[in-house]
C-alpha positions in Angstrom: 50.1 23.3 -47.2 47.9 21.1 -44.9 44.7 21.6 -44.5 44.6 20.3 -41.1 47.0 23.3 -40.2 47.0 27.3 -40.6 50.1 30.0 -40.4 49.6 32.7 -37.6 51.6 35.4 -36.7 55.5 34.3 -36.2 55.3 31.8 -39.0 54.4 29.2 -36.9 52.2 26.1 -37.4 49.6 24.9 -35.2 46.6 22.8 -35.2 43.7 24.3 -35.5 41.9 23.2 -32.1 45.0 24.6 -30.3 44.3 27.8 -32.4 40.4 28.2 -31.1 41.1 26.8 -27.6 43.5 30.4 -27.3 41.1 32.1 -29.4 39.0 31.4 -26.9 40.4 31.7 -23.6 41.7 35.2 -25.0 37.8 36.2 -25.7 36.6 34.8 -22.5 39.4 36.7 -20.5 38.5 40.2 -22.1 35.0 39.7 -21.6 34.2 38.3 -17.8 31.8 40.2 -16.1 32.9 43.1 -13.8 33.6 42.1 -10.2 31.1 42.3 -7.6 31.1 43.0 -4.3 29.5 40.7 -1.3 27.0 42.6 0.1 23.5 41.3 1.8 20.4 41.0 0.6 17.3 43.0 0.8 15.1 41.5 3.3 12.5 41.7 0.9 14.4 39.1 -1.8 15.2 36.9 1.5 11.7 36.5 2.2 10.9 35.7 -1.6 13.8 33.0 -1.9 12.1 31.5 1.6 8.9 31.3 -0.4 10.1 29.4 -3.3 11.3 26.3 -1.2 8.0 26.7 1.1 5.4 27.5 -1.1 5.5 25.7 -4.2 1.5 26.4 -4.7 -1.6 26.9 -3.2 -1.7 23.3 -1.3 1.5 24.3 0.5 -0.5 27.5 2.1 -3.0 25.6 2.9 -0.8 23.5 4.5 1.6 25.4 6.3 -1.9 27.3 7.6 -3.4 24.4 8.9 -0.8 23.2 10.8 -0.7 26.7 12.7 -4.5 26.5 13.2 -3.8 22.8 14.6 -1.1 23.9 16.8 -3.2 26.3 18.4 -5.7 24.0 19.8 -8.4 24.6 17.3 -11.7 21.9 16.9 -13.7 23.3 13.9 -11.3 24.4 10.5 -13.0 26.2 7.8 -11.0 26.7 4.4 -12.3 29.0 2.0 -11.1 28.6 -1.7 -11.5 31.0 -4.8 -10.0 30.1 -8.0 -8.5 26.8 -6.8 -6.7 29.2 -4.2 -4.9 31.7 -6.7 -7.2 34.3 -5.7 -8.0 33.8 -2.2 -7.4 31.5 0.4 -8.5 32.1 4.1 -8.2 29.5 7.1 -10.5 30.2 10.2 -10.1 28.2 12.9 -11.6 28.3 17.0 -8.3 27.6 18.2 -6.2 29.9 21.1 -6.0 33.0 19.3 -2.9 35.8 19.4 -2.6 38.2 21.7 -2.7 41.9 19.9 0.8 43.0 20.6 1.9 39.7 19.8 0.4 39.7 15.9 3.2 42.2 14.0 5.6 39.3 15.5 3.6 36.3 13.8 4.5 37.6 10.4 8.2 38.6 10.8 10.6 35.5 10.0 11.7 32.9 12.4 9.6 34.0 14.6 7.7 31.2 16.5 6.0 30.3 19.9 7.0 26.7 19.9 10.4 26.5 20.0 13.1 28.3 22.3 16.3 26.3 22.1 18.2 23.3 20.6 16.8 21.0 22.5 12.8 22.1 21.8 14.6 21.6 18.2 15.4 18.3 18.5 11.7 17.1 20.2 9.8 19.0 18.2 6.1 17.6 19.5 4.4 20.6 17.2 3.2 20.8 13.3 4.6 24.3 12.3 7.7 24.9 14.2 10.4 27.4 12.1 8.6 30.3 12.1 9.2 31.0 8.6 5.3 30.0 6.8 3.5 33.4 8.1 6.3 35.8 6.9 7.2 33.8 3.3 3.5 33.8 1.9 3.4 37.5 2.9 6.2 38.1 0.3 4.0 36.4 -2.2 0.4 37.5 -1.7 -1.5 39.9 0.5 -1.6 38.6 3.9 -3.5 39.6 6.7 -4.4 38.1 9.9 -7.7 38.8 12.6 -7.8 36.9 15.8 -8.5 37.5 18.8 -7.5 35.3 22.4 -10.3 33.7 24.6 -10.0 36.8 27.2 -10.1 39.5 24.9 -13.0 41.7 24.5 -12.6 41.9 20.7 -10.0 40.7 18.1 -7.5 42.6 16.5 -6.6 42.6 12.8 -3.3 43.2 10.6 -2.7 44.3 7.5 1.1 42.2 6.5 1.8 44.5 3.7 1.1 48.0 5.6 1.8 46.7 9.3 -2.0 48.4 10.4 -3.0 47.2 13.3 -6.3 48.1 14.6 -9.2 46.4 16.1 -11.9 43.7 14.5 -14.9 41.8 15.0 -14.0 38.2 15.9 -14.4 35.8 18.3 -11.7 33.4 19.8 -9.3 32.0 17.4 -7.6 33.3 13.9 -8.7 34.1 10.1 -5.9 33.9 7.5 -7.0 35.5 4.4 -3.8 35.3 1.5 -5.2 37.1 -1.5 -3.6 37.1 -4.9 -0.7 34.5 -4.4 2.5 35.0 -6.4 1.1 38.9 -7.7 4.6 39.9 -6.8 6.3 37.3 -8.4 4.3 37.0 -11.5 6.7 34.4 -13.3 6.1 31.6 -10.5 2.5 32.2 -11.0 2.5 31.2 -14.9 3.8 27.8 -13.6 0.4 26.9 -11.9 -1.9 24.8 -13.1 -5.7 24.9 -13.8 -8.2 25.9 -11.0 -9.8 22.3 -10.9 -6.0 21.1 -10.7 -5.0 23.6 -7.7 -8.1 22.9 -6.1 -7.8 18.5 -6.2 -4.2 19.6 -4.7 -5.7 21.6 -2.0 -8.5 19.4 -1.0 -5.6 16.7 -0.5 -4.1 18.6 1.6 -7.2 18.8 3.9 -7.6 15.3 3.7 -4.4 14.1 4.7 -5.2 16.6 8.1 -7.9 15.1 8.8 -7.4 11.7 8.5 -5.1 11.8 11.6 -7.6 14.5 13.4 -11.0 13.1 13.4 -11.2 14.9 16.7 -11.1 18.2 14.7 -14.0 19.5 12.0 -13.1 20.3 8.9 -15.0 22.2 6.1 -14.4 23.3 2.5 -15.9 25.9 0.3 -14.7 26.8 -3.1 -16.3 29.8 -4.8 -19.4 30.1 -2.5 -19.8 26.1 -2.7 -19.8 23.5 -0.3 -16.6 20.9 -1.5 -16.2 18.8 1.9 -17.6 18.7 5.0 -15.9 16.7 8.1 -17.4 16.6 11.5 -15.7 15.9 14.6 -15.9 12.2 15.6 -14.1 9.9 18.5 -13.9 7.2 16.0 -11.0 7.3 13.9 -12.4 4.7 11.6 -15.3 6.3 11.3 -13.3 9.4 9.6 -11.2 7.2 7.6 -15.1 6.1 6.0 -15.8 9.7 5.9 -12.8 10.2 3.5 -11.9 7.1 1.9 -15.3 5.5 2.0 -16.6 2.5 3.7 -15.6 0.4 0.5 -11.7 1.0 2.8 -13.2 -0.1 5.8 -14.8 -3.3 4.3 -11.5 -4.4 2.5 -9.2 -3.1 4.8 -7.5 -4.7 8.4 -7.1 -3.0 11.7 -3.1 -2.8 12.7 -2.3 -2.1 16.3 1.3 -3.3 16.6 3.6 -2.7 19.0 7.7 -3.2 19.6 9.9 -2.0 22.0 13.6 -1.4 20.7 16.7 0.2 22.2 15.5 3.8 21.5 11.9 3.1 23.6 8.2 2.0 22.4 7.6 1.9 18.4 4.0 1.7 17.9 2.1 1.4 14.8 -1.7 1.9 14.0 -3.9 2.3 11.6 -5.4 0.0 8.8 -4.0 -1.6 5.4 -5.9 -2.5 2.6 -6.3 -6.5 2.0 -4.4 -7.7 -1.5 -7.7 -7.7 -3.7 -8.1 -3.9 -2.8 -5.3 -2.8 -3.6 -5.1 -0.2 -6.8 -3.3 0.4 -10.2 -1.9 3.8 -8.6 -0.1 5.2 -4.9 -2.5 7.1 -4.5 -4.0 5.8 -1.5 -0.9 5.4 0.8 -0.8 7.5 4.2 1.7 7.1 6.5 2.0 9.8 10.0 4.6 9.9 12.1 3.7 11.1 15.0 0.8 13.0 13.2 2.3 14.3 10.9 1.9 13.3 7.5 5.1 12.5 5.3 5.9 10.8 2.5 9.5 8.9 3.6 11.3 5.8 1.6 11.9 3.5 4.7 7.6 3.7 5.8 7.1 2.8 2.0 9.2 0.2 1.1 8.8 -1.5 4.8 5.2 -1.8 3.5 5.7 -2.9 0.5 7.6 -5.4 1.5 5.1 -6.6 3.6 3.2 -7.1 0.7 5.4 -8.8 -1.5 4.2 -12.2 -2.0 0.3 -11.2 -1.7 0.0 -8.4 -5.0 -0.4 -9.5 -8.1 2.2 -7.7 -11.0 2.7 -4.3 -9.8 -0.4 -3.2 -7.8 0.1 -0.8 -5.0 -1.8 -1.4 -1.2 -3.4 0.8 0.4 -3.4 2.3 3.8 -3.4 4.1 6.8 -0.7 3.9 9.2 0.0 5.9 12.1 3.9 5.5 13.6 4.4 6.8 17.2 7.8 6.9 18.1 10.4 9.3 20.6 9.9 13.0 19.1 14.1 12.8 19.9 14.6 9.8 17.5 12.7 11.5 14.7 13.6 13.8 13.0 11.6 16.6 11.4 13.6 19.4 10.1 15.4 18.1 6.7 13.0 19.6 4.5 11.7 22.8 3.9 7.8 21.7 3.7 8.6 19.2 6.8 7.2 16.3 4.5 10.2 14.6 4.6 11.5 13.1 8.1 15.2 11.5 9.5 14.7 8.3 11.8 18.1 7.8 14.2 17.3 4.2 13.5 15.7 3.8 10.3 16.1 -0.2 10.9 13.4 -0.1 13.9 11.0 1.9 12.0 11.2 -0.5 8.6 10.8 -3.6 10.6 8.1 -2.0 12.7 5.9 -1.3 10.1 7.1 -4.5 8.1 5.8 -6.7 11.0 2.3 -4.8 11.9 1.0 -5.0 7.9 2.5 -8.6 8.0 0.7 -10.0 11.4 -2.6 -7.8 10.2 -2.2 -9.6 6.7 -1.3 -13.2 7.8 -5.1 -14.5 9.2 -6.7 -16.2 6.2 -9.8 -14.6 5.2 -11.4 -18.1 5.3 -10.5 -18.9 9.0 -12.0 -15.3 10.0 -15.3 -15.3 7.8 -17.2 -17.0 10.2 -17.3 -13.8 12.9 -17.8 -11.6 10.0 -20.7 -10.2 8.3 -19.4 -10.9 4.9 -16.7 -12.8 3.2 -16.3 -10.3 0.3 -18.2 -7.7 -1.3 -22.1 -9.0 -1.9 -21.5 -12.1 -0.3 -23.5 -12.1 2.9 -26.9 -13.3 3.6 -28.6 -11.0 5.3 -32.1 -9.0 5.5 -34.7 -10.8 3.6 -32.4 -12.8 1.4 -31.4 -14.9 4.5 -35.2 -15.3 5.9 -35.6 -16.9 2.6 -32.8 -19.4 3.1 -34.4 -19.6 6.7 -37.7 -20.8 5.1 -36.2 -22.9 2.3 -34.2 -24.8 5.3 -37.6 -25.2 7.7 -39.4 -27.1 4.6 -38.0 -30.1 3.3 -39.1 -31.4 0.1 -39.9 -35.4 0.3 -37.7 -37.5 -1.6 -37.6 -38.2 -5.1 -36.5 -41.6 -6.6 -34.3 -41.7 -9.3 -33.9 -45.3 -11.4 -31.3 -46.5 -13.1 -31.9 -46.5 -17.1 -32.8 -50.1 -18.7 -29.5 -51.9 -19.6 -27.2 -49.3 -17.9 -24.1 -51.2 -16.2 -22.6 -48.3 -14.8 -25.7 -46.9 -12.9 -23.7 -47.9 -9.3 -20.3 -46.7 -10.8 -18.9 -43.3 -8.6 -17.7 -40.8 -10.8 -14.4 -40.7 -12.7 -12.5 -38.7 -10.8 -13.5 -40.9 -7.7 -12.0 -43.7 -9.9 -10.9 -46.3 -7.1 -8.2 -49.4 -7.9 -10.4 -51.9 -9.8 -12.9 -49.4 -11.8 -13.1 -50.7 -15.3 -12.8 -47.2 -16.7 -11.1 -45.2 -13.6 -8.5 -43.1 -16.1 -6.0 -39.7 -15.7 -6.6 -37.5 -17.9 -3.5 -35.7 -19.7 -3.2 -32.2 -20.4 -4.9 -30.9 -22.8 -8.1 -33.3 -22.5 -11.9 -32.8 -22.2 -12.6 -33.7 -18.7 -15.8 -33.7 -19.2 -15.5 -36.6 -21.9 -13.5 -38.6 -19.7 -16.5 -38.1 -17.0 -18.7 -40.5 -18.9 -18.5 -44.6 -19.1 -17.1 -46.0 -21.9 -19.3 -46.0 -25.5 -21.4 -42.9 -23.9 -20.9 -39.5 -25.8 -21.8 -35.5 -24.6 -25.7 -36.5 -25.9 -25.7 -38.9 -23.3 -25.4 -36.4 -20.6 -29.0 -35.8 -19.7 -29.7 -39.5 -18.7 -27.3 -39.6 -16.1 -28.7 -37.6 -13.5 -26.6 -35.8 -10.4 -26.3 -37.9 -8.4 -25.1 -40.7 -10.1 -25.9 -42.8 -7.9 -29.9 -43.8 -6.3 -27.9 -44.8 -2.5 -26.2 -41.4 -2.7 -29.2 -39.7 -3.8 -31.2 -41.5 -0.7 -28.4 -40.5 1.8 -28.4 -37.0 1.0 -32.3 -36.8 1.1 -32.1 -38.9 4.4 -29.2 -36.0 5.6 -31.3 -33.0 4.5 -34.3 -34.5 5.9 -32.2 -34.5 9.7 -32.7 -31.0 12.1 -29.0 -30.6 11.9 -29.2 -29.7 7.9 -32.2 -27.8 9.1 -30.2 -25.7 11.0 -26.9 -24.5 9.5 -25.1 -23.1 12.5 -25.3 -26.7 14.4 -24.2 -28.4 10.9 -20.5 -30.0 10.9 -20.0 -28.2 7.7 -20.5 -24.7 9.7 -17.6 -25.0 11.7 -15.9 -24.9 8.1 -15.4 -21.8 6.4 -14.7 -23.1 3.1 -17.2 -25.5 3.7 -17.3 -28.8 2.1 -16.1 -30.2 -2.0 -18.2 -31.3 -3.8 -17.2 -31.3 -7.3 -13.9 -30.6 -9.1 -14.6 -28.4 -12.3 -12.0 -29.0 -15.3 -9.2 -30.2 -13.2 -8.5 -26.3 -12.3 -11.1 -25.3 -9.6 -12.4 -26.8 -7.2 -16.3 -26.0 -6.0 -17.4 -26.1 -2.6 -20.6 -25.3 -0.5 -20.2 -23.6 2.4 -23.3 -21.4 4.7 -23.1 -18.5 3.0 -23.4 -20.3 -0.4 -20.8 -21.3 -3.2 -16.7 -21.2 -2.8 -14.5 -21.4 -5.9 -11.1 -22.4 -4.8 -8.2 -22.6 -7.2 -6.3 -25.8 -5.8 -2.8 -24.8 -8.1 -2.9 -21.2 -6.2 -4.2 -22.7 -3.1 -1.6 -25.4 -2.9 1.3 -23.3 -3.9 0.3 -21.0 -0.8 0.5 -23.8 1.7 3.6 -25.6 0.4 5.2 -22.0 0.3 4.2 -21.4 4.0 5.6 -24.1 4.9 9.0 -24.0 3.3 9.3 -20.7 4.7 8.9 -22.5 8.3 11.2 -25.1 7.7 13.4 -22.9 6.9 13.1 -20.1 9.1 16.1 -21.0 11.5 18.0 -22.4 8.4 20.5 -21.1 5.6 20.2 -21.6 1.4 22.1 -24.4 -0.1 25.0 -23.6 -2.3 26.3 -24.8 -5.2 29.8 -24.3 -6.2 30.7 -23.2 -9.8 33.1 -25.1 -11.4 34.5 -21.5 -13.0 33.5 -18.6 -10.6 31.4 -16.2 -12.9 33.1 -12.1 -12.5 32.0 -8.9 -13.1 33.3 -5.7 -12.8 31.7 -4.1 -9.9 31.5 -0.3 -8.4 32.6 1.0 -5.5 29.4 0.4 -3.8 28.8 -3.1 -5.1 32.9 -3.6 -3.5 32.1 -2.6 -0.2 28.6 -4.3 0.1 30.2 -7.5 -0.4 32.7 -7.2 1.9 29.9 -6.0 4.7 27.2 -7.7 4.0 29.7 -11.1 3.0 27.3 -12.8 6.2 24.6 -11.6 4.9 25.2 -13.1 1.5 26.4 -16.6 2.7 23.4 -17.0 4.3 21.7 -16.1 0.7 24.3 -19.4 -0.7 25.8 -16.9 -2.2 29.6 -16.0 -2.1 31.5 -13.4 -3.3 35.2 -12.8 -3.5 37.2 -9.5 -4.9 39.4 -10.4 -7.8 41.1 -6.8 -7.9 39.9 -3.7 -6.6 37.0 -3.4 -8.9 36.5 -7.3 -9.4 33.7 -9.4 -8.0 34.1 -13.4 -8.8 30.4 -15.3 -7.8 32.2 -18.5 -6.8 28.8 -20.2 -5.4 24.7 -19.4 -5.6 21.7 -21.4 -4.4 21.3 -24.5 -5.6 17.9 -23.8 -6.6 19.0 -20.6 -9.0 22.5 -22.7 -10.4 21.1 -22.7 -13.5 20.5 -18.7 -13.7 22.8 -15.9 -14.1 25.0 -16.0 -11.3 26.0 -12.1 -12.5 22.6 -10.7 -12.7 22.1 -12.5 -9.4 24.7 -11.4 -7.3 24.1 -7.5 -8.9 20.4 -7.8 -7.8 21.3 -8.9 -4.4 24.0 -6.2 -3.4 22.0 -3.4 -5.4 19.5 -4.1 -2.5 21.4 -4.7 0.6 23.1 -1.2 -0.2 20.0 0.6 -0.5 17.8 -1.6 2.8 18.4 -3.4 5.3 20.3 -6.8 5.3 17.8 -8.3 6.9 14.7 -7.5 4.5 17.2 -8.8 1.7 18.1 -11.3 3.2 14.1 -13.0 3.7 13.2 -11.3 0.2 15.8 -13.3 -1.8 14.9 -16.8 0.3 11.1 -16.0 -0.3 11.7 -15.5 -3.7 13.8 -18.9 -3.7 10.8 -20.5 -1.9 8.6 -19.4 -3.9 9.9 -20.7 -7.3 10.3 -24.4 -5.1 6.7 -23.8 -4.3 5.6 -23.1 -7.8 6.7 -26.7 -9.2 6.2 -28.5 -6.0 1.9 -27.9 -5.8 -0.4 -29.7 -7.4 -0.7 -29.2 -10.6 -3.7 -28.1 -13.0 -5.9 -31.2 -15.1 -4.6 -33.6 -12.2 -8.0 -35.0 -10.7 -8.7 -34.8 -7.0 -10.7 -37.0 -4.7 -13.0 -35.5 -2.7 -10.9 -36.3 0.7 -8.3 -34.8 -1.3 -10.4 -31.6 -2.1 -11.3 -31.4 1.4 -8.2 -31.6 3.1 -6.8 -29.3 0.9 -9.8 -26.3 1.6 -9.2 -27.2 5.4 -4.9 -27.0 5.0 -6.0 -23.5 3.6 -8.1 -22.8 6.4 -4.9 -23.3 8.8 -2.5 -21.6 6.8 -1.6 -17.9 6.5 -2.0 -15.8 3.8 -3.8 -18.1 1.5 -5.8 -15.9 0.6 -3.6 -15.1 -2.6 -0.7 -17.4 -3.9 2.5 -16.2 -3.9 2.3 -14.6 -7.4 -0.7 -12.5 -5.6 -3.5 -14.0 -7.3 -6.5 -14.7 -5.8 -6.9 -18.6 -4.4 -10.7 -18.5 -3.8 -14.1 -16.4 -4.4 -17.5 -16.7 -2.7 -20.4 -16.4 -4.1 -23.4 -16.1 -1.5 -27.1 -17.0 -1.6 -27.7 -12.7 -2.7 -25.1 -13.4 -5.6 -27.1 -16.0 -7.0 -30.3 -15.3 -6.5 -29.0 -12.2 -8.6 -28.2 -14.4 -10.8 -31.7 -16.3 -11.3 -33.6 -13.1 -10.8 -34.9 -14.7 -7.4 -36.9 -12.6 -5.7 -37.9 -10.3 -8.5 
């Protein structure tokens, strides 16, 4: 008998799998649960289900209650927490208050004073509008309200669970207390983290509201201890400094950009961090739409695109952006927590945010340095250091003549990297050679370096001494060098770095990174209105495409051609790559096409077009920039510095690495313990 078969009733021979499936069907049919009738859910269960969508943790309660307080016109809000908000959340405000006859309505589901019609819902201008927050909170906690209006003699107290309404002492405003969160749903309470973690989330919720409302004062207490206090201010930047620190203001740029679109004006205000101030985590990225904090993929992608060629690796930018747009063009009713929005035209918002940040980052800090207090952290010359520097400028040491060593025929020779035609020991260093060794005259070694003073030419030394004695040198502001933010070049270090002197101190420039950015920006300007050249493939590369990729290849055919990519369908599931950008002809054509199509599917075509072009230009600029170990003359060094001052985004190379650093007089004094 075949072991793969069994003898069933009726002498029928059936496969084991077929018998097993039939037995399973019979068992399932005989054990179906009894049919249930459709019935409406109890109100309490409905509220608890709604609470599961709105109330994730104590921070969600804080957020909802702060929304209501801000909508009431409050200018001072006090938050008191116990056990990270699990035991108690109490929020007091000095808003308009709630009349006693409306207090019972405030805790009912979908009862609100903020919308009356569909038009109101489509143009919401308030923080809260759903009318479900208090009802959901009351379903999973012990909720009480105490509120009074400005014209009332006293306030009124309401217990949400019992419905008891009685008089209470209260100035104009509202107090909401939430005790024992999730006491009625213990399973939800088990998912909460430690008190410290929940407190951190609550603090973050308060911080998000405070950043957008500088005219409102916030005070946060936890277990009877003052945690944070932000006083009212009319200066938005002062509130940013109070919450994010003075470093954020010092290491960020102001953003103010408006664009007129077909749907109205889109304005972007705030501050964006310098590329050097980027962080390893995206924990300081705050975006607001009409005053509402949101986490939106369109805004996040637009900001990242603006930083794309100035950030190194996976560093994350920091920013606080306030986006103002017609409320009719944004839908805030797409998520129960109101933290996500949907734009009617996401492309216009994307471009507005990207252009706002790009315009802020475009000017080089070197070009703006003369009007600023400092070029970088700790590089400013002020106070006692500035006075000491001024005193040094006023006192001139007498000229100290330097005499040539006897028998040295090379005393009047220029340095090796300034070798001119006819110089008997001019050289071109090769990669890996010791530049310091080559800088010596023939027959000299490093042990004789002490014999050669700097500058090597006594005539040059005399000229420098005379220049230092002139009134222009005594007053650095009147010196021609003071008009150059990056100063004048004085030397080249190991064929890699340029050393320059400016009015603040010493500047160190990575010449390859700096030249790479200059070439890159020049290429972008040259190809701003031109398509990339394509290289036809002798044998087209084919790949199996998804339906989304097939649709994108057809929809964005013109954009692909501008990128130098030519894709054509071979069948309903296959695409052929017939041409690629000439600069990338040696790369993987299929992988390049897949990446570009993926970007087109997810983001706007113009953004993808610009990004792909920039990637190609960055590759070309990297290969076309001056290489390390190439000796430059002083004229070439100074020309590079002047080009940096006139080039946008010259503070970082195409890969996000810094191109220059400033060492101020204070930094140098600290190195040598001057003034201590």
